C-alpha positions in Angstrom: 6.3 23.5 48.9 10.0 24.1 48.3 10.3 20.9 46.3 7.6 22.2 43.9 9.4 25.5 43.5 12.7 23.8 42.8 11.0 21.5 40.3 9.4 24.5 38.6 12.7 26.3 38.4 14.4 23.2 36.9 11.8 23.1 34.1 11.6 26.8 33.6 12.5 28.0 30.1 13.8 31.3 31.5 16.3 29.5 33.8 17.5 27.3 30.8 17.9 30.4 28.7 19.9 32.2 31.4 22.1 29.1 31.9 22.8 28.8 28.1 23.5 32.5 27.8 25.9 32.4 30.8 27.7 29.4 29.2 27.9 31.3 25.9 29.2 34.4 27.7 31.9 32.4 29.4 33.1 31.0 26.1 33.1 34.5 24.6 35.2 35.8 27.4 37.9 33.4 26.3 37.6 34.3 22.6 40.4 36.5 21.2 38.1 38.0 18.5 36.0 39.7 21.2 37.5 43.1 22.0 39.0 43.6 25.5 36.8 46.5 26.4 33.7 44.4 25.8 35.0 41.8 28.2 34.8 44.4 30.9 31.0 44.2 30.8 30.6 40.9 32.6 33.2 41.9 35.2 31.4 45.1 35.8 28.2 43.1 36.5 30.1 40.8 38.8 31.5 43.9 40.7 28.0 45.2 41.1 26.6 42.0 42.4 29.5 41.7 44.9 29.4 45.3 45.9 27.5 46.3 49.1 26.0 49.2 47.2 22.8 48.2 45.3 19.7 49.9 43.8 17.7 47.9 46.3 19.6 46.8 49.4 20.0 43.0 49.9 18.5 43.0 53.4 15.0 43.5 51.9 13.8 39.9 51.4 13.4 38.7 47.7 13.4 42.2 46.2 17.0 42.8 47.2 18.1 39.7 45.4 15.9 40.3 42.4 17.6 43.5 41.4 20.9 41.7 41.4 19.4 39.0 39.2 18.0 41.6 36.9 21.4 43.3 36.5 23.0 39.9 35.8 20.5 39.1 33.1 20.7 42.5 31.6 24.6 42.4 31.7 24.7 39.1 29.9 22.2 40.2 27.3 24.1 43.4 26.6 27.5 41.6 26.4 26.1 39.0 23.9 24.5 41.8 21.9 27.8 43.8 21.7 30.0 40.8 20.8 30.8 40.2 17.2 27.9 38.3 15.6 30.1 35.7 13.9 31.8 34.8 17.2 28.4 34.5 18.9 27.1 32.2 16.1 30.3 30.1 16.1 30.1 29.4 19.9 26.3 28.9 19.9 26.8 26.2 17.3 29.7 24.7 19.3 27.5 24.5 22.4 24.7 22.8 20.5 27.2 20.3 19.1 28.9 19.9 22.5 32.3 20.7 21.1 35.0 21.6 23.5 36.2 25.2 23.5 38.3 26.3 20.6 38.9 29.8 19.2 37.3 30.8 16.0 40.6 31.1 14.3 44.1 30.4 15.6 45.6 33.5 17.3 49.0 33.0 15.7 47.9 32.8 12.0 51.0 32.4 9.9 51.2 33.8 6.4 53.6 31.7 4.3 55.6 34.1 2.1 58.8 34.3 0.3 61.1 37.3 0.7 62.7 38.7 -2.5 65.1 41.6 -2.9 65.0 43.7 -6.0 
């Protein structure tokens, strides 16, 4: 029975979507274009999951873990929705093309200019 459940989970589209969204969120956490205050959302979700205080206590079988899973899914979706759309699109494309992590634009952009005194 458990082998069938694991096989079903491996083929599940929902699990694949959650996995790809989590991968995208991890890349966006490293992206300098994403504002710092938005990066607090995934850490807030992590704090909730690790906290002993829950909406439904974890000692209730299955239901106690499902509320944690729901908060994780909701937190990832909210984080991805609030992130800049161009950053999300850039990293989604990079994941599809299996490129290693790079930022959208170099952090230390240099403007070449010439100083003149009048």
